[in-house]
N, C-alpha and C positions, 0 to 999 in steps of 0.2 A: 866894122867889127865893134866899134864902140857902141853903136846903137843896139845891137843884140844883147850886150851886157846890161844895159839900162832896162831893156824890155824884160829880161829874165829876172832882174832884181825886183822890179815893180810887181811882177806876177807873184813872186815868192812873198813879198811883203803884204800884198793884198790877201793872199791865201792865209798867211799867219794872222792877219787882222780878222778875217772871217772866222777862223777857228777860235780865236780868243773871244770874239763877241758871242759865238755860239756857246762857249763854255760859261761865260758870264750870264747869259740868258738862262741856260740850264740850271746853274747854281741858284740864280734868283728865283726861278720857278720852284725849285726844291725847298728853299728856305721859306718861301711864301706858304707852301703846303704844310710845312712843319709848324709854322706859327699858327696857321689856321687850326690845325689839329690840337695844338696846345691850348688855344682859346676855347675850343669846344670842351676839352678835358677840364679846364679851369671852371667853365660854366657849370658843367655837370657836377663837379665836386662841390662847388659853392652851393648849388641847389640841394644836393644830398645833405650837406652839413646844416643848411637852414632847416630842412625837414627834421633832421635828427635833433637839433636844438629845440624845435617846437615840441617834439615828442618828450624830450627830457623836461621841459617846462611843465607839460601836462602831468607827467609822472610826479614831479616835485609838488605841483598843486594838489594832486590826489593824496600824496603822503601828508602834506600839511593839513588837509581837511580831516584825514584819519586821526592825526595827532591831536588836532583841536577837539575832535569828537571824543577821543579817549580822555583828554584832559577834563572836558566837561562832565564826562561820566564819573571820573574819579573825584572831582571837586564837588559833586552833587549840586551843581548850579541849577539844573532843571530838576523839578520833582518827578520827572518821568522815570519809571523803573528801568533797570538795566536791560531787560529782555526786549522791550519794544525798540530801544535804540539800536539793538543789534541788527535790526532790519536795514538800517541805513548803511551798514557796512557790507551788506550782501552785494551791492552794486560794485564795490571795490574789490571783491574777492577775485583771486587769480583764476583765469580760465585755463583749460587744458591746452589750447593753442593760442599763440600770440598772433594778433593781426599783423599782416605785413605792412611795412611803411608804404610800399608801392601801391597797395590796394586802398589806402586811406585817401580821402579827399582833403586837401589842406586849404586853409583860407588864403 
């Protein structure tokens, strides 16, 4: 009778160990998938922020060029009349549709 109690206890312990290991493996797989998803999200957000920063730098550069041009026109540094210099601002004029960030090719 003693032998049957040992045999049944061993079977129960092995079954418990198998269930515990299965739970640990399943949880590890789940956590690994979540971390992978977070890495992809972080990469996409970083890339989007980089593109947005580049666009803001371009806008800032354009505004600075417009400001310098307006200052030069008001200071009369160049003997060029005001009308011909207005043509240089036509390239900076706002358009009816803004280009999408996704459609632009970035360096």
